N, C-alpha and C positions, 0 to 999 in steps of 0.2 A: 043365149050364148054367153052373155056376160053376167056374172055373179055380182051381187051388191058389194061395193067396194069395202064396207065395213066388215063383211064376213071374211074377206080376205086379209085386211090389214091387221086386225087385233090378233087372231091366232098366230100369224106369221111373226109379228113383232114380239109377241110373248115368247114364242119359241126361240127367237133370236136372243132375247135377254137371258134365256136360260142356257143356250147352246153355242153361243158365238165363240169362236176361236179367239184366244188372246193373242192378237198379231200386234207387233210393234207400231204399224202405222194407225192402229185404232186407239192408241194410248194418247192422252192429252199432250204429252210431251213432244209427240212426233211434230206437231204443228202443220200448217199448210204446206210447207215445203217437203216434210216427210210423207205426207199424203200424195203430193204430186210425184215425188221419186217413186213411191210404191206403184202408182197407177202406170208409169212408163214401164216399170219392170215387169209388171204383172201381165201385161199384154202377151198372150200366147205362151207364157212361161208359169209353170205350177208354183205354188207358194214354197214348197220345200226348197226348191232351187234358188228362189229369190232371197229368201231370209238371210243367208250368210252375206251375199253381195249387198243387200240393202244396209245391213248393219255396218259394214265396212265403208260404204259410201257415205253414210250420214256422219260416221265418226270423222272421215277425212274431209268432208264437205258439208258441215252442219247448215250452211246458208247458201242461197243461190249465188251470192257474190263470191263466195269461195271457190265454187265450181267455175265460175265465169273468168276467174283469174288465171285458170290453169288452160293448157292447150286442149282442144278438142281430142288429140290423140291420147291424152291421159284419161279422158272419160271413156274412149274406146278400150284403153288397156285395163281399166278398172272394172269395165262391164264383163270382163272375164268370159266365161262359156255360157251366159245367158242366152245366147242366139239373138238373131235379128239385131245386130250391133248398130244399125242406122238409129235405133232408139237412143243409143248413147249420144249421137251427134245431135239428135233432136232435143234431148234433154239439156245438152249443153247450150244449144241455140236458145232454148227457153229461159235457162238460168242467166245468160247474157242480156236478154232483153229484160228480164225482171230487174236486173241490176241497173240497167240503163234507163229504163222507162218508169219504173215503179219504186225506186229508191231501196231496192233489195228485198221488198216484201211482195209475196205471192198476191196478186191482185184478188180482191173480193168479188168484183163485178164479172159476171158471167161473159159479158161481151169482150171484156178486156183480157180474160183468160183465153177465149177463142182467138183472140188476135195475136197471141203469142206464137212464135214459130214452132212447129211440131205438135201443136195442140189441135186436136180434131173435136168433133161434136161430143163424142163420149168422154174424153178426158176432161173437157172444160165442165161438163155436167157433173162428172164424178168429183172432181176437185171442189166445186162450189157446193155440192152436197155434202160430201164427207168431211171437208175441212171447215165449211163455214155454215153447215146446217140449213142450206138453202133448199127451196122447192124446185126440183128438177126431175125429169124423167132420165134415169141412168140406165142405159140399155146394153149390157155386156151379153156374152153368150150365155151365161147362167140365167140372167133375168128373162132373157128371150125365150129360153127353154121352158122356164117356169110358167110364163104367160101363155106360150103356145099349148102347153098341156092343161093347165088348170082352168084357163079361160076359153081358149080357141077350140080345144079338144083334139089337137093333133100331137103326135109324138115329137117332132122337132120343127123348129122355126126354119124359114127359108135361109139359104146359104148366105144371103146378103140381107141386112136390115131393110125393111120395106117402109113405105109411107104408112101403111095400115098398121104395122107394129107400133110406130112412134105414135099414131093417133090412139091406139089402145093404151099405150103406157102412159100418155097424157091423161086419158080419161080416168085411168085408175089411181092416178095421184091423189093422196089425201090433201085436203084443203089447207090443214094446218101445216106450217112450215116444218116444225120440229118433227111431226109425225111423218111428213112426207120424206125427210131425210133418213128417219129411222126404217121406214118402209124400203127405201132404195138399198140400204145396207142389208136388211133382213132378207128381201127377196134374192139378192145376190148370194147370200149365204145358204139359203135354202137350195139353190141351184148347185152350189159347189158341194154341199154336203149330203143332201138327201135326194133331190130331184136331178140326179146325175145323168149324163148322156147314156151310160150303160149301167145295168144292175141297180136301178133306182130303188129307194127304200120307202115304198108307199106306206108300209106298216108304221113307220115312225114320222109320217108327213102330218103336219098340223091341219092341212086342208084337204086331205085326202077324201074326206066325206063329201066334198063339192068339186073335186077335180073332174072337169068335164071329160078329159081323156080316159081316166080311170072308170068313170061311170058308163062310158061308151064301150068298155071292154078292151081298152088299150089297143085301138087299131093300129095296124103297122103303118109305118111312114110310106106316103104315096107320092111324095114329091120327087124332085131331081136327086140322084144319088149324092149322099154327103160326101164331101171332099175329105179324102184321107191325108194323113201327114206322113210323107215319106222323106227320108233323109239320106240313107246309105246310097253312095254313088252319084248323088246329086251335086249340082253346082254349089249348093249351100253347103254341102260337107266340104268341098274343096276350098271354098271361101273361108270356112271356119278353121281349116288347117293353115291356110296362109295367114290369116289373121293371128293365130295362135303363136306362130314363129315371130311375127313382128311384135306382139305384146311382150314376148319374153326376151326380146333384143334389147341391149342398152344403147345401140346406135343404128344406123342404117343398115340394111341387110342387102347383100348382093343377090342378083338374080339367080345363080347357081344354087344358093342356099334354098331359095324359094322353089326351084325347079324339083328338089328332092322329095317334097311333100306329096306329090301326086304324079304318077308315072304316065299319064295320057296327056300329051302336050297341048292339044288343041282345047280340051276342057279346062286345063290349068290356066291356060292364057286367057280364056274367055272368063274365068272366075277373077283372075288378077285385074283384067280390064274393067270388069264390073265393080270391083273394090275400088278402083281409082275413080271410075265415073261416079260413084256414090259418095266420094269424099272421105272414104275410110282409110285409104291409102294414098300416100303421096310419093310420086316418082321423082327420083333425083338424077342428075347427069351421072354418066358412068354405070348405068344399069343397076342403081341402088334404089331401095324402097324404105319408107319409114311410115309411121303413123303420123296423121296430120298436125302440124304445129299451129296452123291459122284456120 
């Protein structure tokens, strides 16, 4: 079931060195903070949508302390239409903790990264690996799909990361720290560009000759149905429209203005209540709302 790790690492890393996209967070000048910002923004959001917001963000807040000095609402405002805006609040919280606990420098230690608010297992491993060249299993959707196909022989990984996937990823990690960090980046890029969820390009894959799924004849997915992304008509869409009004406003917004963004009152009220509960919107006396100041 498991191919020798060397036969995976070398061709994938060589492919990466020849084909990796020139992305700003991969450049040396990005630094650990730039890597961290990119990891927050890239969760569930494609690169082409992240790029302009990332550039604006780093221009405005080149250090964690710069962001920490601003209100959380400014982070939400600058997040724009990236979606899942709670990520902006989490990034602001992480920046504040970095400024307070670590002298403004993104910590190098994996455990200290994991202890930051809003940082989970994946983000801590990604920052430690991509920013500091450390040896960690970095399991995003792209890497999980590459390992599922190339090693396990199935079309798609489970909907949620499993203990078996983590064990496999750790077993496949190169022993050398530098090689391990390159493998993390290379396997992620392979999933993003070649071993894609649909219309995979096996003819261009550097490990196609040993891919367990391809060698098995590409058997169809037999697990639980894969979750689809729906947006139109959902509470997410209503939340996005409400936040758009608040982001563009220069002051508190009265309830009647928010009421105009969606004509179904029960869903609209539920979405607004959810934004308040998530800390993305602050209610004020007199039926006014604004982005959070604290």
